[in-house]
C-alpha positions as CSV (number, residue, x, y, z in Angstrom):
1,M,0.0,-0.1,-0.1
2,A,1.2,3.5,-0.9
3,D,2.2,5.9,1.9
4,Y,0.8,9.0,1.2
5,S,2.8,11.9,3.2
6,N,0.9,15.4,3.5
7,D,3.0,17.0,0.6
8,E,2.2,14.6,-2.1
9,R,-1.6,14.7,-1.5
10,N,-3.2,17.3,-3.5
11,D,-4.6,20.4,-1.8
12,L,-8.3,20.4,-1.7
13,T,-9.1,22.8,0.9
14,A,-12.1,24.4,1.1
15,P,-12.9,27.3,0.3
16,S,-12.8,30.1,3.0
17,D,-15.2,32.2,4.9
18,D,-14.6,35.1,2.7
19,S,-15.4,33.3,-1.0
20,L,-18.7,31.7,-1.7
21,G,-17.3,29.9,-4.4
22,P,-17.6,30.1,-8.3
23,S,-20.6,31.7,-9.4
24,R,-23.4,30.1,-11.4
25,D,-22.4,31.4,-14.4
26,T,-18.8,30.4,-14.0
27,L,-20.0,27.0,-13.0
28,L,-22.5,26.9,-16.3
29,T,-19.4,27.6,-18.4
30,E,-17.5,24.9,-17.0
31,R,-19.9,22.7,-17.6
32,R,-20.4,24.1,-21.5
33,R,-16.6,23.6,-21.8
34,L,-16.4,20.1,-20.4
35,L,-19.3,19.2,-23.0
36,V,-17.7,20.7,-25.8
37,A,-14.1,18.8,-25.1
38,L,-16.1,15.6,-24.6
39,G,-16.7,15.8,-28.2
40,G,-19.0,13.8,-30.2
41,S,-22.0,15.8,-32.2
42,G,-24.4,15.2,-29.2
43,A,-22.1,17.2,-26.6
44,V,-21.2,19.9,-29.2
45,V,-24.7,20.4,-29.5
46,L,-25.8,20.1,-26.2
47,A,-23.5,22.8,-25.2
48,G,-25.0,25.0,-27.8
49,C,-28.2,24.7,-25.8
50,L,-26.4,25.8,-23.2
51,G,-25.8,28.4,-24.3
52,M,-22.1,27.9,-25.9
53,N,-21.6,30.5,-28.7
54,D,-18.6,30.5,-31.3
55,D,-18.9,34.1,-31.8
56,E,-17.3,35.5,-28.8
57,D,-17.2,39.0,-29.8
58,E,-21.0,39.2,-29.3
59,V,-21.9,41.3,-26.3
60,A,-24.6,41.1,-24.6
61,D,-26.7,44.4,-23.6
62,T,-26.9,44.9,-19.4
63,Y,-30.0,46.3,-17.7
64,E,-30.7,47.3,-14.3
65,I,-33.4,45.5,-12.6
66,V,-34.8,47.0,-9.2
67,F,-36.0,44.8,-6.7
68,L,-38.5,46.7,-4.7
69,D,-39.0,44.4,-1.7
70,Q,-35.1,44.1,-0.9
71,D,-33.8,47.6,-1.9
72,Q,-31.7,46.2,-4.5
73,T,-30.6,46.8,-7.8
74,V,-29.1,44.5,-10.1
75,S,-27.4,44.5,-13.3
76,V,-28.3,41.7,-15.6
77,D,-27.1,40.7,-19.4
78,S,-29.6,40.4,-21.7
79,D,-28.2,36.5,-22.1
80,Q,-28.6,36.0,-18.6
81,D,-31.7,34.6,-16.7
82,I,-32.9,37.5,-14.3
83,L,-33.0,34.5,-11.2
84,A,-29.3,33.3,-11.7
85,A,-28.2,37.2,-11.5
86,A,-30.7,38.0,-8.6
87,L,-29.0,35.3,-6.7
88,D,-25.3,36.1,-8.1
89,A,-26.2,39.7,-6.2
90,G,-27.5,38.1,-3.2
91,V,-31.2,38.7,-3.6
92,D,-33.5,36.8,-1.9
93,I,-36.0,35.0,-4.7
94,P,-37.6,31.3,-3.7
95,Y,-36.7,29.0,-6.6
96,S,-37.0,25.1,-7.3
97,C,-36.5,23.9,-10.7
98,E,-34.9,26.7,-12.3
99,V,-36.5,25.5,-16.0
100,G,-39.9,27.3,-16.2
101,R,-41.8,24.6,-14.4
102,C,-42.6,25.0,-11.1
103,G,-43.2,28.6,-10.6
104,Q,-41.7,29.4,-7.6
105,C,-39.5,31.9,-8.6
106,T,-42.2,34.3,-10.0
107,A,-41.7,37.9,-9.4
108,K,-44.2,40.8,-10.3
109,Y,-43.7,43.8,-12.8
110,D,-46.1,46.3,-12.4
111,G,-47.2,46.5,-16.4
112,D,-47.3,43.8,-19.0
113,A,-44.1,41.9,-18.3
114,G,-44.0,41.0,-22.2
115,T,-42.4,44.4,-23.0
116,V,-39.6,44.5,-20.4
117,V,-39.0,40.5,-20.8
118,T,-38.4,37.2,-22.5
119,H,-39.8,33.9,-21.4
120,D,-37.6,31.3,-22.7
121,G,-39.0,27.8,-21.6
122,N,-42.0,29.4,-19.7
123,E,-43.9,26.1,-18.7
124,Y,-46.0,27.7,-15.7
125,L,-47.3,31.1,-16.3
126,E,-50.5,32.1,-18.7
127,E,-49.9,34.4,-21.4
128,N,-52.7,36.8,-19.3
129,Q,-50.6,36.5,-16.2
130,I,-47.5,37.4,-18.2
131,E,-49.8,40.4,-19.6
132,A,-50.9,41.2,-16.1
133,G,-47.0,41.5,-14.9
134,W,-46.0,38.1,-13.8
135,V,-42.5,37.4,-14.5
136,L,-41.2,33.6,-14.2
137,T,-37.3,34.4,-13.3
138,C,-35.7,31.6,-14.4
139,V,-36.5,31.7,-17.9
140,A,-36.8,35.5,-18.0
141,Y,-34.3,37.4,-20.1
142,P,-34.3,41.4,-19.9
143,E,-35.0,43.7,-22.7
144,D,-34.8,46.8,-20.3
145,D,-34.5,48.6,-17.6
146,F,-37.3,47.9,-14.8
147,E,-38.7,47.4,-11.2
148,L,-39.7,43.6,-9.9
149,E,-41.3,42.4,-7.0
150,V,-40.6,38.8,-5.3
151,A,-44.3,37.7,-5.4
152,H,-46.3,34.6,-6.3
153,P,-49.5,34.8,-8.7
154,D,-51.1,32.4,-5.6
155,D,-50.1,34.7,-2.7
156,G,-53.6,37.0,-3.6
């Protein structure tokens, strides 16, 4: 049996208390790179579905979203979902599935939400709810600056 001294072990130190670890965007980027590195047409297609873009020169627009109930403003790129950006900034939004099915991450906009966000993968909100201002943050991508309040349609 091999004898591993402390000098020969990999340093697997946990992140310090000052660090929360890598951001959600960093983790998604690493997943995409891994899929492309694995090769095969299916992996490359899947990486493309996850947003891996060959056109690195393309710059996303950035919008300011104010979370009124938490008195916090978050900068969100147009190619980033609102939930990920808000969680990275420390906004408290309940969530579960992160794919547009459960409705836990809803928020309310004062107006037709279809004018300020694009929903990509929404399987929870009806069109009339979106017109009434409901946003499903996990699959909502900003198209303008606006204000939101974290709320759920069933809360009355």
